[in-house]
C-alpha positions as CSV (number, residue, x, y, z in Angstrom):
1,M,71.1,51.0,120.6
2,T,73.8,51.3,117.9
3,I,72.8,53.5,115.0
4,M,74.0,52.2,111.6
5,D,73.3,54.8,108.9
6,K,74.7,54.2,105.5
7,I,76.8,56.3,103.1
8,I,76.2,54.7,99.7
9,I,78.3,54.9,96.5
10,T,76.7,53.0,93.6
11,D,78.3,51.9,90.3
12,L,81.5,53.9,90.6
13,H,83.3,53.3,87.3
14,T,87.1,53.0,87.7
15,Y,89.9,51.5,85.7
16,G,92.8,49.4,86.9
17,I,94.9,46.3,86.4
18,V,93.5,43.2,88.2
19,G,93.8,39.7,87.0
20,I,96.0,36.6,86.8
21,K,96.5,36.1,83.1
22,Q,97.3,38.2,80.0
23,P,95.6,40.3,78.5
24,E,94.1,41.4,81.9
25,R,97.5,42.5,83.1
26,D,98.4,44.4,79.9
27,N,96.0,47.3,80.1
28,P,93.7,48.8,82.7
29,Q,90.2,47.4,82.5
30,E,86.9,48.7,83.8
31,I,86.2,47.9,87.4
32,V,82.8,48.9,88.9
33,I,82.7,49.5,92.7
34,N,79.7,49.6,95.0
35,C,80.5,50.7,98.5
36,T,78.4,51.1,101.7
37,L,80.0,52.8,104.7
38,Y,78.2,52.3,108.0
39,T,78.4,55.2,110.3
40,D,76.3,57.4,112.6
41,T,75.1,60.4,110.7
42,T,72.9,61.8,113.5
43,L,75.0,64.9,114.2
44,A,75.2,65.7,110.4
45,G,71.4,65.6,110.2
46,I,71.0,67.8,113.3
47,N,73.7,70.3,112.4
48,D,73.4,70.2,108.6
49,S,77.2,70.0,108.4
50,I,79.5,67.6,106.5
51,K,82.1,67.7,109.2
52,Y,79.9,65.2,111.1
53,T,79.7,62.6,108.4
54,I,81.8,60.8,105.8
55,N,82.2,62.8,102.5
56,Y,81.1,60.4,99.7
57,S,82.9,62.6,97.1
58,S,86.2,62.2,99.0
59,V,85.6,58.4,99.4
60,S,84.8,58.1,95.7
61,K,88.1,59.9,94.8
62,T,90.1,57.7,97.2
63,I,88.6,54.5,95.7
64,Q,89.3,55.7,92.1
65,A,92.9,56.5,93.0
66,I,93.4,53.1,94.6
67,V,92.0,51.2,91.6
68,N,93.9,53.4,89.1
69,E,97.1,52.5,90.8
70,S,96.3,48.8,91.3
71,A,98.1,45.8,90.0
72,F,96.5,43.0,92.0
73,F,96.0,39.5,90.8
74,T,92.6,39.0,92.5
75,V,89.6,41.2,93.1
76,E,89.6,39.9,96.6
77,A,92.9,41.5,97.3
78,L,91.8,44.7,95.7
79,A,88.6,44.8,97.8
80,A,90.6,44.1,101.0
81,H,93.1,46.9,100.2
82,I,90.3,49.4,99.5
83,C,88.5,48.5,102.8
84,N,91.8,48.8,104.8
85,R,92.4,52.3,103.3
86,L,88.8,53.5,103.9
87,F,89.0,52.4,107.5
88,I,92.2,54.4,108.0
89,D,91.1,57.5,106.1
90,Y,87.4,57.7,107.0
91,R,86.9,55.6,110.2
92,P,83.5,54.0,109.4
93,D,82.1,51.4,111.7
94,A,81.8,48.8,108.9
95,I,82.1,48.6,105.1
96,R,80.3,46.5,102.5
97,L,82.2,46.6,99.2
98,R,81.5,45.0,95.9
99,V,84.3,44.9,93.2
100,E,83.2,43.8,89.7
101,K,85.1,43.3,86.5
102,T,82.9,44.0,83.5
103,Q,85.0,42.7,80.6
104,V,86.1,39.2,81.6
105,V,83.3,36.7,81.1
106,K,81.6,37.5,77.8
107,A,78.3,35.9,78.8
108,A,78.1,37.9,82.1
109,K,77.5,41.6,82.7
110,S,80.2,41.4,85.4
111,V,82.0,39.1,87.8
112,G,83.5,40.0,91.1
113,V,83.3,39.7,94.9
114,E,81.4,41.4,97.7
115,I,83.0,41.6,101.2
116,F,81.8,43.0,104.5
117,R,84.3,44.2,107.1
118,K,83.8,45.7,110.6
119,S,86.1,48.3,111.9
120,P,89.3,46.8,113.3
């Protein structure tokens, strides 16, 4: 049986440039990230040690840095880039990632994309 525990980061507020048209490309805009990393946390639970799990604080800082430095045209590209980096840096078994722009469609709270990727 494969254990699929989850490390969850909810509503991480970041700022970056993502969009096709002006003014989206002129200034960083708010981008909200929700991330679930699937991994086995059994040893962390037994040993009460962070060395056996994925540090959600480190993951949050990595995501914020990626978004802050971003200049993608699509949220899909930003989401794929974040996932690729998280696989390299943290080695989860899978990732569910939602990237939402909050200031684009006035009638909507947010618009975005959610992707699910398994470890390469």
